[in-house]
BADREN-226721 format. One record per residue (C-alpha): x, y, z. Coordinates in steps of 0.001 Angstrom, whole numbers, plus 500000, padded with zeros to 6 digits. Example, Ala and Ser with C-alpha at 12.3 -4.5 7.8 and 13.67 -1.06 7.14 Angstrom:
BEGIN
+--------+--------+--------+
:      X :      Y :      Z :
+--------+--------+--------+
: 512300 : 495500 : 507800 :
: 513670 : 498940 : 507140 :
+--------+--------+--------+
//
This chain:
BEGIN
+--------+--------+--------+
:      X :      Y :      Z :
+--------+--------+--------+
: 354658 : 525243 : 395391 :
: 352337 : 523014 : 397449 :
: 352990 : 519340 : 397945 :
: 349720 : 518375 : 396281 :
: 350600 : 520242 : 393095 :
: 354206 : 519074 : 393139 :
: 353561 : 515327 : 393322 :
: 352707 : 514697 : 389696 :
: 355172 : 513941 : 386929 :
: 358802 : 514984 : 387274 :
: 361679 : 514851 : 384856 :
: 364092 : 513824 : 387619 :
: 363431 : 512411 : 391095 :
: 366481 : 512488 : 393377 :
: 366284 : 510396 : 396561 :
: 368556 : 511648 : 399332 :
: 369578 : 515268 : 399982 :
: 373239 : 514690 : 400829 :
: 376077 : 516116 : 398706 :
: 375400 : 513682 : 395829 :
: 371639 : 514249 : 395769 :
: 371694 : 518016 : 396180 :
: 374398 : 518389 : 393510 :
: 372342 : 516248 : 391108 :
: 369174 : 518221 : 391861 :
: 370942 : 521575 : 391489 :
: 372479 : 520795 : 388091 :
: 369270 : 519204 : 386775 :
: 367160 : 522184 : 387875 :
: 369568 : 524625 : 386254 :
: 369061 : 522744 : 382986 :
: 365360 : 523610 : 383181 :
: 364141 : 520172 : 384260 :
: 361322 : 519615 : 386720 :
: 363147 : 518152 : 389730 :
: 361978 : 516615 : 393014 :
: 364516 : 516155 : 395824 :
: 363315 : 513714 : 398503 :
: 364809 : 513554 : 402008 :
: 363739 : 511205 : 404812 :
: 365049 : 513496 : 407561 :
: 363296 : 516553 : 408931 :
: 365801 : 518599 : 406949 :
: 368837 : 517798 : 404759 :
: 371685 : 516619 : 406960 :
: 369475 : 515641 : 409893 :
: 370415 : 511969 : 409453 :
: 374097 : 512571 : 408685 :
: 377150 : 512206 : 410889 :
: 377969 : 515758 : 411822 :
: 381671 : 516571 : 411375 :
: 383509 : 515954 : 408118 :
: 386249 : 517217 : 405810 :
: 385465 : 518128 : 402210 :
: 388522 : 517791 : 399968 :
: 388756 : 518982 : 396383 :
: 386652 : 522103 : 396758 :
: 387492 : 523183 : 393195 :
: 384614 : 520850 : 392298 :
: 382291 : 522908 : 394458 :
: 383619 : 526105 : 392921 :
: 382656 : 524903 : 389442 :
: 379107 : 524352 : 390676 :
: 378790 : 527412 : 392934 :
: 381429 : 530050 : 392077 :
: 382959 : 531755 : 395136 :
: 381149 : 529323 : 397417 :
: 383396 : 530344 : 400335 :
: 381565 : 533663 : 400516 :
: 378340 : 531949 : 401595 :
: 378910 : 528300 : 402557 :
: 378815 : 527349 : 406274 :
: 382506 : 526412 : 406495 :
: 384060 : 525682 : 409886 :
: 387795 : 525854 : 409101 :
: 390094 : 525503 : 406079 :
: 392492 : 522554 : 406341 :
: 396074 : 523827 : 406089 :
: 397636 : 520965 : 408060 :
: 397222 : 517176 : 407865 :
: 398831 : 514678 : 410230 :
: 398971 : 510886 : 409955 :
: 399973 : 509347 : 413290 :
: 401172 : 505781 : 413932 :
: 400329 : 504697 : 417467 :
: 401428 : 502287 : 420148 :
: 399514 : 502322 : 423474 :
: 401852 : 505034 : 424815 :
: 403550 : 506528 : 421742 :
: 402651 : 508466 : 418591 :
: 404843 : 509065 : 415524 :
: 403347 : 511528 : 413043 :
: 403853 : 512586 : 409452 :
: 403078 : 516301 : 409521 :
: 402075 : 518209 : 406381 :
: 401518 : 521973 : 406533 :
: 400840 : 524428 : 403734 :
: 400108 : 528139 : 403892 :
: 400308 : 528534 : 400135 :
: 397674 : 529245 : 397463 :
: 394808 : 526782 : 397382 :
: 395283 : 525769 : 401013 :
: 395195 : 528967 : 403071 :
: 393566 : 531011 : 400298 :
: 390586 : 530511 : 397962 :
: 389481 : 528242 : 396368 :
: 390986 : 526099 : 399190 :
: 391927 : 522415 : 398989 :
: 389848 : 521193 : 401914 :
: 387632 : 522452 : 404707 :
: 385776 : 521093 : 407720 :
: 381993 : 521227 : 407939 :
: 379177 : 520233 : 410242 :
: 376984 : 518189 : 407924 :
: 373559 : 519380 : 409142 :
: 374567 : 522963 : 408310 :
: 376403 : 522181 : 405072 :
: 373816 : 519761 : 403654 :
: 371034 : 522203 : 404441 :
: 372882 : 524997 : 402640 :
: 373628 : 522858 : 399562 :
: 370021 : 521666 : 399301 :
: 368909 : 525310 : 399521 :
: 371040 : 526033 : 396428 :
: 369109 : 523332 : 394566 :
: 365825 : 524839 : 395755 :
: 366907 : 528292 : 394607 :
: 367604 : 526813 : 391154 :
: 364019 : 525508 : 390979 :
: 364134 : 522013 : 392510 :
: 361296 : 521065 : 394851 :
: 362510 : 519728 : 398223 :
: 360241 : 517343 : 400108 :
: 361498 : 516368 : 403576 :
: 360320 : 513830 : 406187 :
: 359554 : 511487 : 403305 :
: 360450 : 507786 : 403321 :
: 360685 : 505948 : 399999 :
: 359153 : 502457 : 400241 :
: 359493 : 501121 : 396712 :
: 360165 : 501827 : 393058 :
: 357380 : 502023 : 390488 :
: 357715 : 500036 : 387275 :
: 356051 : 500070 : 383879 :
: 356949 : 497202 : 381530 :
: 360121 : 496619 : 383544 :
: 361323 : 500231 : 383481 :
: 361485 : 502247 : 386705 :
: 359108 : 505171 : 386321 :
: 359005 : 506625 : 389821 :
: 358925 : 505881 : 393533 :
: 356332 : 505071 : 396175 :
: 356633 : 507195 : 399318 :
: 355076 : 506861 : 402751 :
: 352547 : 509648 : 402203 :
: 348990 : 510124 : 401065 :
: 348822 : 509699 : 397288 :
: 352325 : 508341 : 397591 :
: 353052 : 507345 : 393980 :
: 355429 : 509882 : 392439 :
: 356342 : 509531 : 388794 :
: 359559 : 510614 : 387120 :
: 361407 : 509991 : 383874 :
: 364698 : 509342 : 385681 :
: 365242 : 508395 : 389330 :
: 368654 : 509106 : 390873 :
: 369316 : 507024 : 393999 :
: 371515 : 508871 : 396514 :
: 370093 : 507142 : 399572 :
: 373249 : 505999 : 401346 :
: 375474 : 502967 : 401687 :
: 372643 : 500453 : 402196 :
: 370746 : 501852 : 399229 :
: 367164 : 500634 : 399414 :
: 366492 : 501749 : 395850 :
: 369570 : 500081 : 394358 :
: 368555 : 496805 : 396021 :
: 364942 : 497142 : 394891 :
: 366186 : 497741 : 391351 :
: 368335 : 494604 : 391537 :
: 371586 : 496541 : 391139 :
: 373185 : 496087 : 394554 :
: 374085 : 492806 : 396245 :
: 374250 : 492251 : 399981 :
: 377584 : 493488 : 401321 :
: 379989 : 491325 : 403297 :
: 380985 : 492510 : 406812 :
: 384603 : 493054 : 405727 :
: 383428 : 495536 : 403056 :
: 381810 : 497909 : 405537 :
: 383107 : 499864 : 408498 :
: 381205 : 501480 : 411326 :
: 382204 : 504994 : 412270 :
: 381277 : 506364 : 415694 :
: 381785 : 510059 : 416179 :
: 381498 : 512806 : 418746 :
: 381368 : 516555 : 418382 :
: 383011 : 518123 : 421431 :
: 382451 : 521801 : 422125 :
: 385531 : 523901 : 422886 :
: 386084 : 527635 : 423087 :
: 387451 : 529036 : 419775 :
: 390311 : 530767 : 421594 :
: 391344 : 527457 : 423193 :
: 391255 : 525733 : 419791 :
: 393402 : 528483 : 418280 :
: 395954 : 528236 : 421076 :
: 395965 : 524463 : 421557 :
: 396399 : 523640 : 417861 :
: 398545 : 526711 : 417039 :
: 396060 : 528055 : 414490 :
: 395535 : 531507 : 413058 :
: 392398 : 532904 : 411465 :
: 390245 : 530197 : 409886 :
: 393049 : 527635 : 409543 :
: 392240 : 524079 : 410608 :
: 393807 : 520636 : 411093 :
: 392842 : 517112 : 410113 :
: 394463 : 514338 : 412193 :
: 394283 : 510666 : 411173 :
: 395451 : 507839 : 413448 :
: 396451 : 504210 : 412853 :
: 397467 : 501500 : 415293 :
: 396798 : 501024 : 418988 :
: 393912 : 503528 : 419071 :
: 391680 : 500737 : 417724 :
: 393482 : 497990 : 419692 :
: 393317 : 494776 : 417610 :
: 390382 : 495938 : 415460 :
: 391069 : 496843 : 411836 :
: 390333 : 500537 : 411573 :
: 391545 : 503984 : 412495 :
: 390598 : 507232 : 414131 :
: 390404 : 510926 : 413271 :
: 390158 : 514372 : 414802 :
: 389165 : 517554 : 412941 :
: 389045 : 521136 : 414168 :
: 385865 : 523168 : 413715 :
: 385229 : 526781 : 414613 :
: 384157 : 526117 : 418211 :
: 384258 : 522330 : 418418 :
: 386228 : 519197 : 417556 :
: 384904 : 516324 : 415454 :
: 386540 : 513062 : 416435 :
: 385785 : 509404 : 416090 :
: 386833 : 505825 : 415521 :
: 386209 : 503686 : 412437 :
: 386192 : 499892 : 412767 :
: 385726 : 497203 : 410133 :
: 382471 : 495409 : 410982 :
: 383859 : 491889 : 410551 :
: 386800 : 492780 : 412798 :
: 384552 : 494347 : 415453 :
: 382438 : 491180 : 415529 :
: 385422 : 488817 : 415539 :
: 387174 : 490717 : 418343 :
: 383910 : 491319 : 420227 :
: 384660 : 495001 : 420632 :
: 382122 : 497770 : 421139 :
: 382851 : 500861 : 419024 :
: 382059 : 503328 : 421800 :
: 384619 : 501588 : 424054 :
: 387252 : 502073 : 421348 :
: 386227 : 505719 : 421116 :
: 386691 : 506217 : 424854 :
: 390101 : 504525 : 424649 :
: 391053 : 506782 : 421732 :
: 390172 : 509919 : 423706 :
: 392226 : 508651 : 426659 :
: 395399 : 508007 : 424614 :
: 398317 : 510199 : 425814 :
: 398594 : 511811 : 422359 :
: 394867 : 512649 : 422177 :
: 393741 : 513375 : 425751 :
: 395465 : 516809 : 425926 :
: 393737 : 517846 : 422690 :
: 390201 : 517175 : 423944 :
: 390750 : 518266 : 427566 :
: 387988 : 520540 : 428893 :
: 385605 : 519885 : 425980 :
: 381883 : 519228 : 426390 :
: 380017 : 516580 : 424410 :
: 377520 : 518111 : 421990 :
: 376663 : 515226 : 419707 :
: 377165 : 511471 : 419306 :
: 376415 : 509580 : 416104 :
: 377249 : 506471 : 414082 :
: 377407 : 505769 : 410364 :
: 378149 : 502890 : 407982 :
: 381008 : 503509 : 405550 :
: 381615 : 501623 : 402268 :
: 385369 : 500947 : 402274 :
: 386099 : 498290 : 399659 :
: 386123 : 500661 : 396709 :
: 386113 : 499137 : 393232 :
: 385316 : 495623 : 394501 :
: 381961 : 496639 : 396003 :
: 380642 : 499022 : 393344 :
: 377156 : 497940 : 392206 :
: 375829 : 498147 : 388697 :
: 375231 : 501880 : 388435 :
: 372238 : 502149 : 386107 :
: 369180 : 500374 : 384762 :
: 366076 : 501406 : 382849 :
: 364976 : 504674 : 384457 :
: 367416 : 504707 : 387408 :
: 370964 : 505847 : 388242 :
: 372925 : 505275 : 391487 :
: 375338 : 507857 : 392963 :
: 377241 : 508784 : 396139 :
: 377516 : 506324 : 399021 :
: 374697 : 504322 : 397421 :
: 377192 : 503533 : 394653 :
: 380041 : 502875 : 397123 :
: 381951 : 505995 : 396108 :
: 384077 : 506348 : 399231 :
: 387828 : 506116 : 398585 :
: 389546 : 504546 : 401600 :
: 393053 : 504214 : 400225 :
: 395242 : 505132 : 403173 :
: 396724 : 508332 : 401788 :
: 393268 : 509293 : 400546 :
: 390240 : 509164 : 402829 :
: 387653 : 510928 : 400698 :
: 383923 : 510607 : 400174 :
: 382060 : 513904 : 399914 :
: 383958 : 515019 : 396810 :
: 383264 : 511733 : 395008 :
: 379638 : 511866 : 396135 :
: 379256 : 515307 : 394604 :
: 381112 : 514368 : 391408 :
: 378978 : 511264 : 390916 :
: 375816 : 513290 : 391584 :
: 376857 : 515774 : 388903 :
: 377669 : 512921 : 386495 :
: 374229 : 511404 : 387149 :
: 372582 : 514772 : 386502 :
: 374467 : 515207 : 383225 :
: 373272 : 511740 : 382195 :
: 369669 : 512482 : 383173 :
: 369673 : 515824 : 381357 :
: 370875 : 514184 : 378138 :
: 368296 : 511390 : 378508 :
: 365479 : 513921 : 378910 :
: 366665 : 515789 : 375831 :
: 366619 : 512543 : 373834 :
: 363397 : 511310 : 375375 :
: 365079 : 507961 : 375985 :
: 365360 : 506624 : 379554 :
: 366449 : 503057 : 378818 :
: 369519 : 501457 : 380370 :
: 371253 : 501817 : 377021 :
: 370609 : 505561 : 377056 :
: 371681 : 505925 : 380698 :
: 374884 : 503952 : 380052 :
: 376544 : 507278 : 379196 :
: 376768 : 507665 : 382990 :
: 379997 : 505648 : 382777 :
: 381490 : 508219 : 380428 :
: 380574 : 511104 : 382714 :
: 382021 : 509301 : 385745 :
: 385256 : 508803 : 383847 :
: 385411 : 512431 : 382701 :
: 384994 : 513505 : 386324 :
: 387773 : 511061 : 387396 :
: 385486 : 509088 : 389689 :
: 385685 : 505653 : 388075 :
: 389278 : 506409 : 387012 :
: 390419 : 506948 : 390611 :
: 388557 : 503949 : 391983 :
: 389971 : 501655 : 389318 :
: 393511 : 502999 : 389820 :
: 393333 : 502332 : 393579 :
: 391303 : 499105 : 393350 :
: 393977 : 497133 : 395272 :
: 394434 : 499723 : 398027 :
: 391438 : 498945 : 400303 :
: 392438 : 495301 : 400824 :
: 395962 : 496340 : 401811 :
: 394939 : 499382 : 403869 :
: 392202 : 497514 : 405760 :
: 394395 : 494502 : 406480 :
: 395855 : 493763 : 409899 :
: 399457 : 494376 : 408740 :
: 398976 : 498064 : 407974 :
: 396203 : 498686 : 410469 :
: 397771 : 497125 : 413543 :
: 401247 : 495667 : 413006 :
: 403279 : 498378 : 411265 :
: 401921 : 501392 : 413218 :
: 403050 : 499815 : 416500 :
: 406363 : 498755 : 414958 :
: 407034 : 502327 : 413814 :
: 405979 : 503850 : 417128 :
: 408038 : 501459 : 419269 :
: 411072 : 501769 : 416989 :
: 411076 : 505544 : 417430 :
: 410553 : 505113 : 421159 :
: 413690 : 502951 : 421341 :
: 415639 : 505262 : 419029 :
: 415127 : 508306 : 421232 :
: 415409 : 506581 : 424634 :
: 418382 : 507673 : 426734 :
: 418919 : 505117 : 429519 :
: 422674 : 505126 : 430096 :
: 423370 : 502131 : 427852 :
: 425464 : 502240 : 424691 :
: 423653 : 503748 : 421716 :
: 422908 : 501387 : 418875 :
: 423250 : 502409 : 415269 :
: 420209 : 502153 : 413051 :
: 421010 : 498794 : 411434 :
: 421487 : 496892 : 414737 :
: 418438 : 498645 : 416153 :
: 416358 : 497631 : 413112 :
: 417557 : 494041 : 413460 :
: 416588 : 494032 : 417136 :
: 413097 : 495347 : 416366 :
: 412682 : 492820 : 413545 :
: 413443 : 489996 : 415975 :
: 411193 : 491456 : 418657 :
: 408244 : 491725 : 416241 :
: 409099 : 488412 : 414523 :
: 409315 : 489941 : 411045 :
: 409904 : 487230 : 408468 :
: 411582 : 488180 : 405159 :
: 408916 : 486417 : 403078 :
: 406082 : 488294 : 404809 :
: 407970 : 491585 : 404516 :
: 408436 : 491016 : 400781 :
: 404709 : 490291 : 400360 :
: 403819 : 493467 : 402273 :
: 406146 : 495562 : 400105 :
: 404644 : 494023 : 396970 :
: 401067 : 494676 : 398182 :
: 401948 : 498282 : 399061 :
: 403568 : 498852 : 395664 :
: 400590 : 497365 : 393836 :
: 398206 : 499510 : 395883 :
: 399988 : 502846 : 395503 :
: 402798 : 502787 : 392921 :
: 401426 : 501158 : 389788 :
+--------+--------+--------+
//
């Protein structure tokens, strides 16, 4: 299909060919709708941060059965570590599983390089009948009597009309703002992730991380790796590379006057990390804004003629135990497609008609999860959990295992000593326990 013939009237226009957009385009095209998928990059994934982990791949299996037979997967995550860091120490919670769903299909999680994965997923939408138009910047929405009826793109004859527009254009969604759905975010609601992909021989990765076959590891770090900035770090294994990076809350980066790339270099030099990246060669460097305030920053998700999904809707769950985005992006894209399909069948594209989007988000456990963990981001992104407790844990274990010829202390006296050293006040400890319980227990 040529561009000139394609740019007419579409049933659904999807802006952004990430996981949310491609999933929405794929499901809409399968329903027999005329679908246009717009992407500002030269190809899907060209503008994305490269390495990532996709959790909850049963979702993908519902959309593309036996996806593992064709998807460009790097490694399947059979081990997850959460490490609490001081400048010289690391204490890790280590989870490993070789059982069904982790080491065997349909797999719980897997690492990907986004340019490869996004390109593959968009190709599935194309194969279903969606038209993909790349290198296309959207400049505005088109309105008719107040209803959004299409988009204006930076091309000749740039007005493209559609019955429903689905905005999947990232955390600073231009379309959601143009539609009056998204407010300006505060610096404490966003984090900046800086990431490197470091090339390493597959045999070295297998040996260094004690892996077999296509098994992989996801490491997450809290504490001294980000110094006094609220944030964390990560390291994922790919087939012949490592994806690693640092995430820092923007308000904290500004307040502390820290440069993200300096934190990244410090992270790579930490005694617990340096041996893992030794001998690697830099392949890629990138940065990306991350919506991390969950329920508190969700915009209004629909209006006459338009739906918002993925990062554009703030669907990134940063809840400490759960650091997930791609799965919620895909689920919200599918929910938006289901809403658009029903609207096209009814011939009604009003906000009232598109309000069924809320029902589909609930059925797919997107809004349910974000509401349940609505208190978690404030606790997880606070200085107590990000900086104070990781160092307390790491230094306590350092003292516990030190053999220096002095009398050994039992745990209660040792705990009392550490409490005095870190100036832990009972009132503050009680508040922290309450905040943690509210975030994760009820």
